[in-house]
TIZA-611718 format. One record per atom (N, C-alpha, C): residue in three letters; atom name; z, y, x. Coordinates in steps of 0.05 Angstrom, whole numbers. Example, Ala and Ser with C-alpha at 12.3 -4.5 7.8 and 13.67 -1.06 7.14 Angstrom:
BEGIN
+---------+-------+--------+--------+--------+
| residuo | atomo |     up |  north |   east |
+---------+-------+--------+--------+--------+
|     ALA |     N |    156 |   -114 |    264 |
|     ALA |    CA |    156 |    -90 |    246 |
|     ALA |     C |    156 |    -66 |    264 |
|     SER |     N |    142 |    -45 |    257 |
|     SER |    CA |    143 |    -21 |    273 |
|     SER |     C |    157 |      1 |    258 |
+---------+-------+--------+--------+--------+
END
This chain:
BEGIN
+---------+-------+--------+--------+--------+
| residuo | atomo |     up |  north |   east |
+---------+-------+--------+--------+--------+
|     MET |     N |   2423 |  -1001 |   -688 |
|     MET |    CA |   2405 |  -1022 |   -694 |
|     MET |     C |   2391 |  -1018 |   -721 |
|     LYS |     N |   2406 |  -1008 |   -740 |
|     LYS |    CA |   2394 |  -1003 |   -766 |
|     LYS |     C |   2373 |   -981 |   -764 |
|     SER |     N |   2378 |   -960 |   -749 |
|     SER |    CA |   2359 |   -938 |   -748 |
|     SER |     C |   2333 |   -947 |   -734 |
|     ARG |     N |   2334 |   -965 |   -714 |
|     ARG |    CA |   2310 |   -974 |   -701 |
|     ARG |     C |   2293 |   -990 |   -720 |
|     ASN |     N |   2305 |  -1008 |   -736 |
|     ASN |    CA |   2291 |  -1023 |   -756 |
|     ASN |     C |   2279 |  -1005 |   -777 |
|     ARG |     N |   2294 |   -985 |   -785 |
|     ARG |    CA |   2284 |   -966 |   -805 |
|     ARG |     C |   2260 |   -950 |   -794 |
|     LYS |     N |   2261 |   -942 |   -769 |
|     LYS |    CA |   2238 |   -927 |   -757 |
|     LYS |     C |   2214 |   -945 |   -756 |
|     ARG |     N |   2218 |   -970 |   -748 |
|     ARG |    CA |   2195 |   -989 |   -747 |
|     ARG |     C |   2182 |   -992 |   -774 |
|     THR |     N |   2198 |   -995 |   -795 |
|     THR |    CA |   2188 |   -997 |   -822 |
|     THR |     C |   2173 |   -972 |   -830 |
|     ILE |     N |   2183 |   -949 |   -824 |
|     ILE |    CA |   2170 |   -924 |   -831 |
|     ILE |     C |   2144 |   -921 |   -816 |
|     ARG |     N |   2143 |   -927 |   -790 |
|     ARG |    CA |   2119 |   -925 |   -774 |
|     ARG |     C |   2097 |   -945 |   -784 |
|     GLN |     N |   2105 |   -969 |   -790 |
|     GLN |    CA |   2086 |   -989 |   -797 |
|     GLN |     C |   2079 |   -989 |   -826 |
|     GLY |     N |   2092 |   -973 |   -842 |
|     GLY |    CA |   2086 |   -972 |   -871 |
|     GLY |     C |   2102 |   -994 |   -885 |
|     LYS |     N |   2090 |  -1004 |   -906 |
|     LYS |    CA |   2104 |  -1025 |   -922 |
|     LYS |     C |   2109 |  -1050 |   -906 |
|     PRO |     N |   2133 |  -1061 |   -908 |
|     PRO |    CA |   2137 |  -1086 |   -894 |
|     PRO |     C |   2119 |  -1108 |   -906 |
|     GLN |     N |   2109 |  -1126 |   -889 |
|     GLN |    CA |   2092 |  -1147 |   -899 |
|     GLN |     C |   2108 |  -1168 |   -913 |
|     THR |     N |   2097 |  -1178 |   -935 |
|     THR |    CA |   2110 |  -1199 |   -950 |
|     THR |     C |   2092 |  -1223 |   -951 |
|     ASP |     N |   2103 |  -1246 |   -959 |
|     ASP |    CA |   2087 |  -1270 |   -961 |
|     ASP |     C |   2065 |  -1268 |   -982 |
|     GLU |     N |   2068 |  -1250 |  -1002 |
|     GLU |    CA |   2049 |  -1247 |  -1023 |
|     GLU |     C |   2025 |  -1231 |  -1014 |
|     ALA |     N |   2026 |  -1216 |   -992 |
|     ALA |    CA |   2004 |  -1199 |   -983 |
|     ALA |     C |   1981 |  -1217 |   -975 |
|     LYS |     N |   1957 |  -1210 |   -985 |
|     LYS |    CA |   1933 |  -1225 |   -978 |
|     LYS |     C |   1924 |  -1218 |   -950 |
|     THR |     N |   1919 |  -1238 |   -934 |
|     THR |    CA |   1909 |  -1233 |   -907 |
|     THR |     C |   1882 |  -1245 |   -903 |
|     VAL |     N |   1867 |  -1235 |   -884 |
|     VAL |    CA |   1841 |  -1245 |   -877 |
|     VAL |     C |   1839 |  -1247 |   -847 |
|     ASP |     N |   1820 |  -1264 |   -837 |
|     ASP |    CA |   1814 |  -1266 |   -809 |
|     ASP |     C |   1792 |  -1246 |   -803 |
|     VAL |     N |   1797 |  -1229 |   -783 |
|     VAL |    CA |   1778 |  -1208 |   -776 |
|     VAL |     C |   1773 |  -1210 |   -746 |
|     ALA |     N |   1748 |  -1206 |   -738 |
|     ALA |    CA |   1740 |  -1208 |   -710 |
|     ALA |     C |   1756 |  -1186 |   -694 |
|     VAL |     N |   1767 |  -1194 |   -672 |
|     VAL |    CA |   1783 |  -1176 |   -656 |
|     VAL |     C |   1766 |  -1152 |   -646 |
|     ALA |     N |   1741 |  -1157 |   -639 |
|     ALA |    CA |   1724 |  -1135 |   -629 |
|     ALA |     C |   1721 |  -1114 |   -651 |
|     TYR |     N |   1718 |  -1123 |   -676 |
|     TYR |    CA |   1715 |  -1105 |   -698 |
|     TYR |     C |   1740 |  -1088 |   -702 |
|     LEU |     N |   1763 |  -1102 |   -701 |
|     LEU |    CA |   1788 |  -1087 |   -705 |
|     LEU |     C |   1793 |  -1068 |   -682 |
|     ARG |     N |   1786 |  -1076 |   -657 |
|     ARG |    CA |   1789 |  -1058 |   -635 |
|     ARG |     C |   1773 |  -1033 |   -639 |
|     ALA |     N |   1748 |  -1037 |   -648 |
|     ALA |    CA |   1731 |  -1013 |   -653 |
|     ALA |     C |   1742 |   -996 |   -675 |
|     LEU |     N |   1753 |  -1008 |   -696 |
|     LEU |    CA |   1766 |   -993 |   -717 |
|     LEU |     C |   1790 |   -978 |   -707 |
|     ARG |     N |   1807 |   -992 |   -691 |
|     ARG |    CA |   1831 |   -980 |   -681 |
|     ARG |     C |   1824 |   -957 |   -661 |
|     LYS |     N |   1804 |   -962 |   -645 |
|     LYS |    CA |   1796 |   -941 |   -626 |
|     LYS |     C |   1787 |   -916 |   -641 |
|     ALA |     N |   1772 |   -920 |   -663 |
|     ALA |    CA |   1763 |   -898 |   -679 |
|     ALA |     C |   1786 |   -884 |   -693 |
|     ALA |     N |   1807 |   -899 |   -700 |
|     ALA |    CA |   1829 |   -888 |   -715 |
|     ALA |     C |   1854 |   -884 |   -698 |
|     ASP |     N |   1853 |   -892 |   -672 |
|     ASP |    CA |   1876 |   -890 |   -654 |
|     ASP |     C |   1899 |   -906 |   -664 |
|     GLN |     N |   1895 |   -931 |   -673 |
|     GLN |    CA |   1916 |   -948 |   -683 |
|     GLN |     C |   1920 |   -971 |   -663 |
|     LYS |     N |   1943 |   -984 |   -664 |
|     LYS |    CA |   1948 |  -1007 |   -646 |
|     LYS |     C |   1960 |  -1030 |   -662 |
|     SER |     N |   1954 |  -1054 |   -653 |
|     SER |    CA |   1965 |  -1079 |   -664 |
|     SER |     C |   1960 |  -1101 |   -643 |
|     ASP |     N |   1977 |  -1121 |   -642 |
|     ASP |    CA |   1975 |  -1140 |   -621 |
|     ASP |     C |   1981 |  -1169 |   -628 |
|     ILE |     N |   1976 |  -1177 |   -652 |
|     ILE |    CA |   1981 |  -1205 |   -660 |
|     ILE |     C |   1954 |  -1219 |   -662 |
|     TYR |     N |   1948 |  -1237 |   -642 |
|     TYR |    CA |   1923 |  -1251 |   -641 |
|     TYR |     C |   1925 |  -1280 |   -648 |
|     THR |     N |   1904 |  -1291 |   -660 |
|     THR |    CA |   1902 |  -1320 |   -665 |
|     THR |     C |   1873 |  -1327 |   -658 |
|     HIS |     N |   1868 |  -1353 |   -655 |
|     HIS |    CA |   1841 |  -1362 |   -650 |
|     HIS |     C |   1831 |  -1380 |   -673 |
|     ALA |     N |   1807 |  -1374 |   -682 |
|     ALA |    CA |   1795 |  -1390 |   -703 |
|     ALA |     C |   1766 |  -1394 |   -697 |
|     ASN |     N |   1756 |  -1419 |   -696 |
|     ASN |    CA |   1728 |  -1425 |   -692 |
|     ASN |     C |   1716 |  -1412 |   -667 |
|     GLY |     N |   1732 |  -1409 |   -646 |
|     GLY |    CA |   1723 |  -1397 |   -621 |
|     GLY |     C |   1721 |  -1367 |   -622 |
|     VAL |     N |   1726 |  -1354 |   -644 |
|     VAL |    CA |   1725 |  -1325 |   -646 |
|     VAL |     C |   1753 |  -1314 |   -647 |
|     ARG |     N |   1759 |  -1294 |   -630 |
|     ARG |    CA |   1786 |  -1283 |   -630 |
|     ARG |     C |   1789 |  -1266 |   -656 |
|     THR |     N |   1809 |  -1272 |   -671 |
|     THR |    CA |   1815 |  -1258 |   -696 |
|     THR |     C |   1843 |  -1249 |   -697 |
|     MET |     N |   1849 |  -1233 |   -717 |
|     MET |    CA |   1876 |  -1222 |   -721 |
|     MET |     C |   1882 |  -1223 |   -750 |
|     LYS |     N |   1905 |  -1233 |   -758 |
|     LYS |    CA |   1913 |  -1233 |   -786 |
|     LYS |     C |   1922 |  -1205 |   -793 |
|     VAL |     N |   1910 |  -1194 |   -813 |
|     VAL |    CA |   1918 |  -1167 |   -823 |
|     VAL |     C |   1917 |  -1168 |   -854 |
|     THR |     N |   1932 |  -1151 |   -866 |
|     THR |    CA |   1931 |  -1150 |   -895 |
|     THR |     C |   1906 |  -1134 |   -903 |
|     MET |     N |   1897 |  -1139 |   -927 |
|     MET |    CA |   1874 |  -1125 |   -937 |
|     MET |     C |   1880 |  -1095 |   -940 |
|     ASP |     N |   1905 |  -1089 |   -946 |
|     ASP |    CA |   1914 |  -1060 |   -948 |
|     ASP |     C |   1911 |  -1047 |   -921 |
|     TYR |     N |   1919 |  -1060 |   -900 |
|     TYR |    CA |   1918 |  -1049 |   -873 |
|     TYR |     C |   1889 |  -1044 |   -865 |
|     LEU |     N |   1872 |  -1064 |   -870 |
|     LEU |    CA |   1844 |  -1062 |   -864 |
|     LEU |     C |   1830 |  -1039 |   -879 |
|     SER |     N |   1837 |  -1037 |   -904 |
|     SER |    CA |   1826 |  -1015 |   -921 |
|     SER |     C |   1835 |   -988 |   -911 |
|     ALA |     N |   1861 |   -986 |   -903 |
|     ALA |    CA |   1871 |   -961 |   -893 |
|     ALA |     C |   1858 |   -953 |   -867 |
|     LEU |     N |   1853 |   -973 |   -849 |
|     LEU |    CA |   1839 |   -967 |   -824 |
|     LEU |     C |   1811 |   -957 |   -830 |
|     ARG |     N |   1797 |   -970 |   -848 |
|     ARG |    CA |   1770 |   -961 |   -854 |
|     ARG |     C |   1769 |   -933 |   -866 |
|     ARG |     N |   1788 |   -927 |   -884 |
|     ARG |    CA |   1790 |   -900 |   -896 |
|     ARG |     C |   1795 |   -880 |   -874 |
|     GLU |     N |   1813 |   -887 |   -855 |
|     GLU |    CA |   1819 |   -868 |   -833 |
|     GLU |     C |   1795 |   -863 |   -816 |
|     VAL |     N |   1781 |   -884 |   -809 |
|     VAL |    CA |   1756 |   -881 |   -793 |
|     VAL |     C |   1736 |   -864 |   -809 |
|     GLY |     N |   1734 |   -869 |   -835 |
|     GLY |    CA |   1716 |   -853 |   -851 |
|     GLY |     C |   1722 |   -824 |   -851 |
|     ARG |     N |   1747 |   -816 |   -848 |
|     ARG |    CA |   1755 |   -788 |   -847 |
|     ARG |     C |   1744 |   -774 |   -822 |
|     HIS |     N |   1738 |   -790 |   -801 |
|     HIS |    CA |   1729 |   -778 |   -776 |
|     HIS |     C |   1698 |   -778 |   -774 |
|     ILE |     N |   1684 |   -788 |   -794 |
|     ILE |    CA |   1655 |   -788 |   -793 |
|     ILE |     C |   1644 |   -760 |   -800 |
|     ASP |     N |   1629 |   -748 |   -782 |
|     ASP |    CA |   1617 |   -722 |   -787 |
|     ASP |     C |   1590 |   -726 |   -801 |
|     PRO |     N |   1588 |   -716 |   -826 |
|     PRO |    CA |   1563 |   -720 |   -842 |
|     PRO |     C |   1538 |   -708 |   -829 |
|     GLU |     N |   1542 |   -689 |   -811 |
|     GLU |    CA |   1519 |   -676 |   -798 |
|     GLU |     C |   1507 |   -694 |   -776 |
|     LYS |     N |   1524 |   -711 |   -764 |
|     LYS |    CA |   1515 |   -728 |   -742 |
|     LYS |     C |   1513 |   -758 |   -749 |
|     ALA |     N |   1524 |   -766 |   -771 |
|     ALA |    CA |   1526 |   -794 |   -778 |
|     ALA |     C |   1500 |   -808 |   -782 |
|     GLU |     N |   1499 |   -834 |   -775 |
|     GLU |    CA |   1476 |   -851 |   -782 |
|     GLU |     C |   1483 |   -865 |   -808 |
|     VAL |     N |   1462 |   -870 |   -824 |
|     VAL |    CA |   1467 |   -883 |   -850 |
|     VAL |     C |   1448 |   -907 |   -853 |
|     ASP |     N |   1455 |   -925 |   -869 |
|     ASP |    CA |   1439 |   -948 |   -876 |
|     ASP |     C |   1449 |   -960 |   -902 |
|     TRP |     N |   1434 |   -979 |   -912 |
|     TRP |    CA |   1443 |   -993 |   -936 |
|     TRP |     C |   1438 |  -1023 |   -933 |
|     ALA |     N |   1452 |  -1039 |   -949 |
|     ALA |    CA |   1448 |  -1068 |   -948 |
|     ALA |     C |   1455 |  -1079 |   -976 |
|     MET |     N |   1443 |  -1101 |   -983 |
|     MET |    CA |   1451 |  -1115 |  -1007 |
|     MET |     C |   1476 |  -1130 |  -1002 |
|     ARG |     N |   1497 |  -1123 |  -1016 |
|     ARG |    CA |   1524 |  -1135 |  -1012 |
|     ARG |     C |   1537 |  -1141 |  -1039 |
|     TYR |     N |   1559 |  -1156 |  -1038 |
|     TYR |    CA |   1575 |  -1159 |  -1062 |
|     TYR |     C |   1587 |  -1132 |  -1068 |
|     ILE |     N |   1586 |  -1123 |  -1093 |
|     ILE |    CA |   1595 |  -1097 |  -1101 |
|     ILE |     C |   1625 |  -1094 |  -1096 |
|     VAL |     N |   1641 |  -1115 |  -1102 |
|     VAL |    CA |   1670 |  -1113 |  -1099 |
|     VAL |     C |   1679 |  -1120 |  -1071 |
|     ASP |     N |   1661 |  -1129 |  -1054 |
|     ASP |    CA |   1668 |  -1137 |  -1026 |
|     ASP |     C |   1645 |  -1130 |  -1007 |
|     PRO |     N |   1640 |  -1104 |  -1003 |
|     PRO |    CA |   1617 |  -1097 |   -987 |
|     PRO |     C |   1619 |  -1105 |   -958 |
|     TYR |     N |   1643 |  -1110 |   -948 |
|     TYR |    CA |   1647 |  -1118 |   -920 |
|     TYR |     C |   1646 |  -1148 |   -917 |
|     ASP |     N |   1645 |  -1163 |   -939 |
|     ASP |    CA |   1645 |  -1192 |   -938 |
|     ASP |     C |   1671 |  -1203 |   -926 |
|     ASP |     N |   1693 |  -1191 |   -933 |
|     ASP |    CA |   1719 |  -1199 |   -923 |
|     ASP |     C |   1730 |  -1224 |   -935 |
|     ASP |     N |   1724 |  -1229 |   -961 |
|     ASP |    CA |   1735 |  -1251 |   -975 |
|     ASP |     C |   1716 |  -1275 |   -977 |
|     PRO |     N |   1721 |  -1296 |   -961 |
|     PRO |    CA |   1703 |  -1319 |   -962 |
|     PRO |     C |   1706 |  -1335 |   -987 |
|     ASN |     N |   1727 |  -1330 |  -1002 |
|     ASN |    CA |   1732 |  -1345 |  -1027 |
|     ASN |     C |   1729 |  -1327 |  -1052 |
|     LEU |     N |   1710 |  -1309 |  -1051 |
|     LEU |    CA |   1705 |  -1291 |  -1074 |
|     LEU |     C |   1696 |  -1307 |  -1098 |
|     PRO |     N |   1711 |  -1305 |  -1120 |
|     PRO |    CA |   1704 |  -1320 |  -1144 |
|     PRO |     C |   1675 |  -1314 |  -1153 |
|     GLY |     N |   1663 |  -1334 |  -1165 |
|     GLY |    CA |   1635 |  -1332 |  -1174 |
|     GLY |     C |   1630 |  -1309 |  -1193 |
|     ASP |     N |   1650 |  -1303 |  -1210 |
|     ASP |    CA |   1646 |  -1282 |  -1230 |
|     ASP |     C |   1647 |  -1254 |  -1217 |
|     LEU |     N |   1655 |  -1252 |  -1192 |
|     LEU |    CA |   1656 |  -1226 |  -1178 |
|     LEU |     C |   1633 |  -1224 |  -1157 |
|     GLN |     N |   1616 |  -1244 |  -1156 |
|     GLN |    CA |   1594 |  -1244 |  -1136 |
|     GLN |     C |   1569 |  -1230 |  -1146 |
|     CYS |     N |   1573 |  -1206 |  -1156 |
|     CYS |    CA |   1551 |  -1189 |  -1165 |
|     CYS |     C |   1541 |  -1172 |  -1141 |
|     THR |     N |   1515 |  -1174 |  -1135 |
|     THR |    CA |   1505 |  -1159 |  -1112 |
|     THR |     C |   1491 |  -1133 |  -1121 |
|     GLY |     N |   1491 |  -1115 |  -1102 |
|     GLY |    CA |   1478 |  -1089 |  -1106 |
|     GLY |     C |   1476 |  -1075 |  -1079 |
|     ARG |     N |   1466 |  -1051 |  -1080 |
|     ARG |    CA |   1463 |  -1036 |  -1056 |
|     ARG |     C |   1490 |  -1024 |  -1047 |
|     ALA |     N |   1497 |  -1028 |  -1023 |
|     ALA |    CA |   1521 |  -1015 |  -1011 |
|     ALA |     C |   1511 |   -997 |   -989 |
|     TYR |     N |   1521 |   -973 |   -989 |
|     TYR |    CA |   1513 |   -953 |   -970 |
|     TYR |     C |   1535 |   -950 |   -948 |
|     PHE |     N |   1526 |   -948 |   -923 |
|     PHE |    CA |   1544 |   -948 |   -900 |
|     PHE |     C |   1537 |   -924 |   -882 |
|     ALA |     N |   1557 |   -915 |   -868 |
|     ALA |    CA |   1554 |   -893 |   -848 |
|     ALA |     C |   1569 |   -901 |   -823 |
|     ARG |     N |   1561 |   -890 |   -801 |
|     ARG |    CA |   1575 |   -893 |   -775 |
|     ARG |     C |   1571 |   -869 |   -757 |
|     CYS |     N |   1589 |   -866 |   -739 |
|     CYS |    CA |   1585 |   -846 |   -718 |
|     CYS |     C |   1565 |   -856 |   -699 |
|     PRO |     N |   1546 |   -840 |   -689 |
|     PRO |    CA |   1526 |   -849 |   -670 |
|     PRO |     C |   1539 |   -862 |   -645 |
|     GLY |     N |   1528 |   -884 |   -637 |
|     GLY |    CA |   1538 |   -898 |   -613 |
|     GLY |     C |   1561 |   -918 |   -618 |
|     THR |     N |   1570 |   -920 |   -643 |
|     THR |    CA |   1591 |   -940 |   -649 |
|     THR |     C |   1579 |   -963 |   -665 |
|     ASP |     N |   1594 |   -985 |   -666 |
|     ASP |    CA |   1586 |  -1009 |   -681 |
|     ASP |     C |   1601 |  -1011 |   -707 |
|     VAL |     N |   1616 |   -992 |   -715 |
|     VAL |    CA |   1633 |   -993 |   -739 |
|     VAL |     C |   1619 |   -979 |   -762 |
|     TRP |     N |   1609 |   -995 |   -781 |
|     TRP |    CA |   1597 |   -984 |   -805 |
|     TRP |     C |   1618 |   -982 |   -827 |
|     ILE |     N |   1620 |   -959 |   -840 |
|     ILE |    CA |   1640 |   -954 |   -861 |
|     ILE |     C |   1625 |   -950 |   -887 |
|     CYS |     N |   1633 |   -965 |   -907 |
|     CYS |    CA |   1621 |   -962 |   -934 |
|     CYS |     C |   1627 |   -935 |   -945 |
|     PHE |     N |   1607 |   -924 |   -960 |
|     PHE |    CA |   1611 |   -897 |   -972 |
|     PHE |     C |   1636 |   -896 |   -990 |
|     ASP |     N |   1644 |   -919 |  -1001 |
|     ASP |    CA |   1668 |   -920 |  -1018 |
|     ASP |     C |   1693 |   -913 |  -1002 |
|     ASP |     N |   1692 |   -917 |   -976 |
|     ASP |    CA |   1716 |   -911 |   -959 |
|     ASP |     C |   1714 |   -884 |   -946 |
|     LEU |     N |   1694 |   -869 |   -952 |
|     LEU |    CA |   1691 |   -842 |   -941 |
|     LEU |     C |   1702 |   -822 |   -961 |
|     PRO |     N |   1711 |   -799 |   -951 |
|     PRO |    CA |   1719 |   -777 |   -969 |
|     PRO |     C |   1695 |   -770 |   -987 |
|     ASP |     N |   1700 |   -762 |  -1012 |
|     ASP |    CA |   1678 |   -756 |  -1030 |
|     ASP |     C |   1659 |   -735 |  -1019 |
|     CYS |     N |   1670 |   -714 |  -1006 |
|     CYS |    CA |   1653 |   -693 |   -996 |
|     CYS |     C |   1634 |   -703 |   -974 |
|     THR |     N |   1644 |   -722 |   -958 |
|     THR |    CA |   1627 |   -734 |   -937 |
|     THR |     C |   1605 |   -751 |   -948 |
|     SER |     N |   1612 |   -768 |   -967 |
|     SER |    CA |   1591 |   -786 |   -979 |
|     SER |     C |   1571 |   -769 |   -994 |
|     ASP |     N |   1579 |   -748 |  -1008 |
|     ASP |    CA |   1561 |   -731 |  -1022 |
|     ASP |     C |   1541 |   -717 |  -1003 |
|     LYS |     N |   1551 |   -707 |   -981 |
|     LYS |    CA |   1534 |   -694 |   -961 |
|     LYS |     C |   1514 |   -714 |   -949 |
|     LEU |     N |   1524 |   -738 |   -943 |
|     LEU |    CA |   1507 |   -759 |   -932 |
|     LEU |     C |   1485 |   -767 |   -951 |
|     LEU |     N |   1492 |   -770 |   -977 |
|     LEU |    CA |   1472 |   -777 |   -997 |
|     LEU |     C |   1451 |   -755 |   -999 |
|     GLU |     N |   1460 |   -731 |   -999 |
|     GLU |    CA |   1441 |   -708 |  -1001 |
|     GLU |     C |   1423 |   -706 |   -976 |
|     LYS |     N |   1434 |   -709 |   -953 |
|     LYS |    CA |   1419 |   -706 |   -928 |
|     LYS |     C |   1400 |   -729 |   -924 |
|     HIS |     N |   1408 |   -754 |   -931 |
|     HIS |    CA |   1392 |   -777 |   -925 |
|     HIS |     C |   1380 |   -790 |   -950 |
|     GLU |     N |   1375 |   -774 |   -970 |
|     GLU |    CA |   1365 |   -784 |   -996 |
|     GLU |     C |   1339 |   -800 |   -992 |
|     HIS |     N |   1321 |   -790 |   -974 |
|     HIS |    CA |   1296 |   -804 |   -970 |
|     HIS |     C |   1299 |   -832 |   -959 |
|     LYS |     N |   1320 |   -836 |   -943 |
|     LYS |    CA |   1325 |   -862 |   -931 |
|     LYS |     C |   1340 |   -881 |   -949 |
|     LEU |     N |   1357 |   -870 |   -966 |
|     LEU |    CA |   1375 |   -886 |   -983 |
|     LEU |     C |   1364 |   -890 |  -1011 |
|     ALA |     N |   1344 |   -875 |  -1018 |
|     ALA |    CA |   1333 |   -877 |  -1046 |
|     ALA |     C |   1318 |   -903 |  -1049 |
|     PHE |     N |   1316 |   -911 |  -1075 |
|     PHE |    CA |   1302 |   -936 |  -1081 |
|     PHE |     C |   1274 |   -929 |  -1090 |
|     PRO |     N |   1253 |   -942 |  -1081 |
|     PRO |    CA |   1252 |   -960 |  -1058 |
|     PRO |     C |   1255 |   -946 |  -1032 |
|     ALA |     N |   1267 |   -959 |  -1013 |
|     ALA |    CA |   1275 |   -946 |   -988 |
|     ALA |     C |   1250 |   -936 |   -973 |
|     GLY |     N |   1252 |   -912 |   -963 |
|     GLY |    CA |   1232 |   -901 |   -946 |
|     GLY |     C |   1207 |   -890 |   -959 |
|     LEU |     N |   1206 |   -891 |   -986 |
|     LEU |    CA |   1182 |   -880 |   -999 |
|     LEU |     C |   1186 |   -851 |  -1008 |
+---------+-------+--------+--------+--------+
END
């Protein structure tokens, strides 16, 4: 019995604690992230008619970084948007006012997917190649 619990803890990473910050995330978005990273999870809740899943911010960040590792800079699509610098995915609905500084956030995705990954979650070599390749689209002012 102890070994089974130990294996579960090792596979799932750090055990969740009450202090871990959680967010509501659309199930479709998590499924797309999991599909891209080949991960699984099955705890669902319903909020405001949208299927969501409670996950820790660490888990969500790890999923995004893993998906970012699979983005091919030669084939990736890129775009930018004005976002909160400390929360480019808009995960925290209660972001304190002193952290609500906006700026350009750069995103990439594999063609044909709906999952945009912030350049901050990509490996440095991938984001560098994307910036170099798509400089004309990402430069300010855009498209000039």
